C-alpha positions as CSV (number, residue, x, y, z in Angstrom):
1,M,0.0,0.0,0.0
2,I,1.2,3.5,-0.7
3,R,0.8,5.8,2.3
4,T,0.7,9.6,1.9
5,G,0.9,12.8,3.9
6,I,0.0,16.3,2.8
7,A,0.4,19.6,4.6
8,T,0.4,23.4,3.9
9,R,0.9,26.4,6.1
10,E,0.2,30.0,5.2
11,G,3.2,32.4,5.4
12,T,3.3,36.0,6.6
13,A,1.7,37.4,3.5
14,A,-2.0,38.0,3.1
15,D,-3.1,34.5,2.0
16,N,-1.8,31.1,1.0
17,A,-0.7,31.0,-2.6
18,D,0.4,27.3,-2.3
19,A,-1.8,24.3,-2.9
20,A,-1.4,20.5,-2.9
21,R,-3.5,17.6,-3.9
22,I,-3.2,13.8,-3.9
23,H,-5.4,11.6,-6.1
24,R,-5.7,7.8,-5.9
25,L,-7.0,5.7,-8.7
26,A,-9.0,2.5,-8.3
27,D,-5.9,0.4,-8.8
28,G,-4.0,2.3,-6.1
29,T,-2.0,4.5,-8.4
30,I,-1.2,7.8,-6.9
31,G,-0.9,11.2,-8.6
32,A,0.2,14.2,-6.5
33,A,1.0,17.8,-7.1
34,V,2.4,20.8,-5.2
35,I,1.6,24.2,-6.7
36,D,3.5,27.3,-5.5
37,G,1.7,30.4,-6.8
38,I,3.9,33.3,-7.9
39,G,3.2,36.3,-5.8
40,H,-0.2,37.1,-4.3
41,G,-2.2,38.5,-7.2
42,P,-6.0,38.6,-7.3
43,H,-6.4,35.2,-8.7
44,T,-3.5,33.3,-7.2
45,S,-5.0,31.8,-4.0
46,R,-8.2,30.9,-5.8
47,T,-6.6,29.3,-8.8
48,A,-3.7,27.4,-7.1
49,P,-6.1,24.7,-5.7
50,L,-7.6,24.2,-9.1
51,L,-4.2,23.8,-10.7
52,A,-3.2,21.3,-8.0
53,E,-6.4,19.2,-8.5
54,V,-6.0,19.0,-12.2
55,A,-2.3,18.2,-12.0
56,A,-2.8,15.4,-9.5
57,R,-5.7,13.8,-11.3
58,I,-4.1,13.9,-14.7
59,S,-0.7,12.8,-13.2
60,A,-2.4,9.7,-11.8
61,R,-3.9,8.8,-15.2
62,R,-1.4,10.0,-17.7
63,G,1.8,10.8,-15.8
64,P,3.1,14.0,-14.3
65,L,4.3,15.6,-17.5
66,A,0.7,15.5,-18.8
67,G,-0.5,16.6,-15.4
68,L,1.6,19.8,-15.4
69,L,1.0,20.6,-19.0
70,T,-2.8,20.2,-18.6
71,A,-2.7,22.5,-15.5
72,S,-0.7,24.9,-17.6
73,E,-3.5,25.3,-20.1
74,M,-5.7,26.8,-17.3
75,I,-3.4,29.8,-16.9
76,V,-1.5,30.2,-20.2
77,D,-3.9,33.0,-21.2
78,A,-3.5,36.2,-19.2
79,G,-7.2,36.6,-18.8
80,S,-9.5,39.6,-19.4
81,D,-7.8,41.7,-16.7
82,G,-4.3,40.6,-17.9
83,D,-3.4,39.4,-14.4
84,E,-4.1,35.6,-14.4
85,A,-2.2,33.6,-11.8
86,D,1.1,31.9,-12.5
87,A,3.0,29.3,-10.5
88,V,5.8,26.9,-10.2
89,A,5.0,23.2,-9.7
90,V,6.1,19.7,-9.1
91,A,4.0,16.5,-9.7
92,L,4.5,12.8,-9.4
93,R,3.0,9.4,-10.2
94,V,3.6,6.1,-8.5
95,H,1.9,2.7,-9.1
96,P,1.8,0.2,-6.2
97,D,4.0,-2.2,-8.2
98,D,6.5,0.4,-9.5
99,D,10.1,0.5,-8.4
100,L,10.4,4.2,-9.4
101,V,8.4,7.4,-8.6
102,V,8.3,9.6,-11.7
103,V,8.5,13.3,-11.0
104,N,8.1,16.3,-13.3
105,W,8.6,19.9,-12.3
106,T,8.9,23.4,-13.6
107,G,10.5,26.3,-11.6
108,D,11.9,25.9,-8.1
109,A,9.5,23.4,-6.6
110,R,11.5,20.3,-5.6
111,G,11.5,16.5,-5.3
112,Y,13.6,14.6,-2.7
113,G,14.0,10.9,-1.9
114,L,15.3,9.2,1.3
115,G,17.5,6.2,0.5
116,R,20.8,4.5,1.5
117,R,22.7,7.7,0.6
118,G,20.5,9.8,2.9
119,L,18.2,12.6,1.7
120,T,18.8,13.2,-2.0
121,L,17.6,16.1,-4.1
122,Y,16.5,14.7,-7.5
123,T,15.4,18.0,-9.1
124,D,17.3,21.1,-10.1
125,D,15.8,24.6,-9.7
126,H,14.9,26.4,-12.9
127,T,16.3,29.7,-11.7
128,V,19.0,32.0,-13.0
129,G,21.0,31.5,-9.8
130,A,21.1,27.7,-10.3
131,Q,22.1,28.2,-14.0
132,L,25.0,30.5,-12.9
133,R,26.2,28.0,-10.3
134,A,26.2,25.2,-12.9
135,N,28.4,27.4,-15.1
136,G,30.9,28.2,-12.4
137,V,29.8,31.7,-11.4
138,S,30.7,32.5,-7.8
139,L,28.2,31.5,-5.1
140,D,27.8,35.0,-3.8
141,I,26.9,36.4,-7.3
142,A,24.7,33.4,-8.1
143,R,22.7,33.6,-4.9
144,Q,21.6,37.1,-5.8
145,H,19.7,35.6,-8.8
146,D,17.9,32.7,-7.0
147,N,14.6,34.4,-7.2
148,W,14.7,34.9,-11.0
149,L,12.8,32.0,-12.6
150,R,13.8,30.8,-16.0
151,T,10.4,29.1,-16.5
152,S,7.0,28.8,-14.9
153,L,3.8,26.7,-15.2
154,A,2.1,29.2,-17.5
155,R,5.1,29.0,-19.9
156,A,5.6,25.3,-19.5
157,T,6.4,23.1,-22.5
158,V,7.6,19.6,-23.0
159,G,11.1,20.9,-23.2
160,T,11.0,23.0,-20.0
161,T,9.1,20.5,-17.8
162,Y,11.9,18.2,-16.6
163,T,11.6,14.6,-15.5
164,A,13.3,12.6,-12.7
165,S,12.9,9.0,-11.6
166,I,13.3,8.5,-7.9
167,P,14.2,4.9,-6.8
168,D,13.7,5.6,-3.1
169,R,10.7,4.3,-1.1
170,L,10.2,7.7,0.6
171,V,9.6,10.6,-1.7
172,I,8.9,14.3,-0.7
173,I,7.8,17.1,-3.0
174,T,8.0,20.7,-1.6
175,S,7.4,24.3,-2.3
176,D,10.3,26.7,-1.7
177,G,8.7,27.8,1.6
178,V,9.9,24.4,2.9
179,H,13.3,23.9,1.3
180,D,14.5,27.5,1.3
181,Q,13.5,28.2,4.9
182,I,14.7,25.0,6.6
183,P,18.5,24.3,6.8
184,T,19.4,21.1,4.8
185,D,20.7,19.2,7.9
186,R,17.6,20.1,9.8
187,M,15.4,18.9,6.9
188,E,17.2,15.6,6.8
189,T,16.9,15.1,10.5
190,L,13.1,15.6,10.3
191,V,12.8,13.2,7.4
192,R,14.7,10.5,9.3
193,E,12.7,11.1,12.5
194,H,9.3,10.8,10.8
195,A,10.2,8.4,7.9
196,D,7.6,5.8,8.9
197,D,4.8,8.3,9.3
198,P,4.1,10.3,6.1
199,Q,1.5,12.7,7.6
200,A,3.7,13.4,10.6
201,L,6.6,14.2,8.3
202,A,4.6,16.5,6.1
203,D,3.3,18.4,9.2
204,A,6.8,18.6,10.6
205,L,8.3,20.0,7.4
206,V,5.8,22.8,7.0
207,A,6.0,23.6,10.8
208,A,9.8,23.9,10.7
209,A,10.0,26.6,8.1
210,Q,11.4,29.7,9.8
211,P,11.2,33.4,8.9
212,D,14.2,35.1,7.2
213,E,16.2,38.0,8.6
214,T,13.4,40.4,7.6
215,G,10.7,38.4,9.3
216,Y,9.2,37.1,6.1
217,R,8.1,33.5,6.0
218,D,6.8,32.0,2.8
219,D,3.9,29.7,2.3
220,A,5.1,26.2,3.0
221,T,3.7,23.0,1.4
222,A,4.8,19.4,1.3
223,I,3.6,16.0,0.1
224,V,5.1,12.8,1.3
225,I,4.8,9.4,-0.4
226,H,5.8,6.1,1.2
227,H,5.6,3.1,-1.0
């Protein structure tokens, strides 16, 4: 049986622009998605749950690439007011008999697995900062560009929605309000402490996110899959 956990916590801004959904098919296949709305525009908190529901349901049936691209169609048009929501996202699918969890993502939402090597990050952020680091630019300079997205859900294509296969039995997908506001060693400690209880782990991850030096704490969302 695949066990799951899901949790989200509003940050210090006006409303929660994150959303997460898990969908289980009759044969036990799981589709799941975390949506991290960009900013707090007039449509973001209302649209994010719709995007998560669509992405999770289509991911379960057709895979996470189809899940994210289908969700993308909901926001690809700017709308009559020119201010439709946008987001970054990560989605997955796992069948009870599969050895791998398939993950697709766009932007800086992430997918992790806990295995023999410890907690492993299987995704790479689609940010200018990450691209600069990959090309040898100094960490201090690259860090200044970590909030510059190279792609988003509204602009997602087959070529910009990357795929990873995670072989670990415990898989976590998160918004940046989790992985950017919890130190890596603290995150791994929490994962190990709650590895046998997906819901307790999801709750612990979103609760552990701390404000930055300005007092800002982002919306934090996590889904945990144990299979």
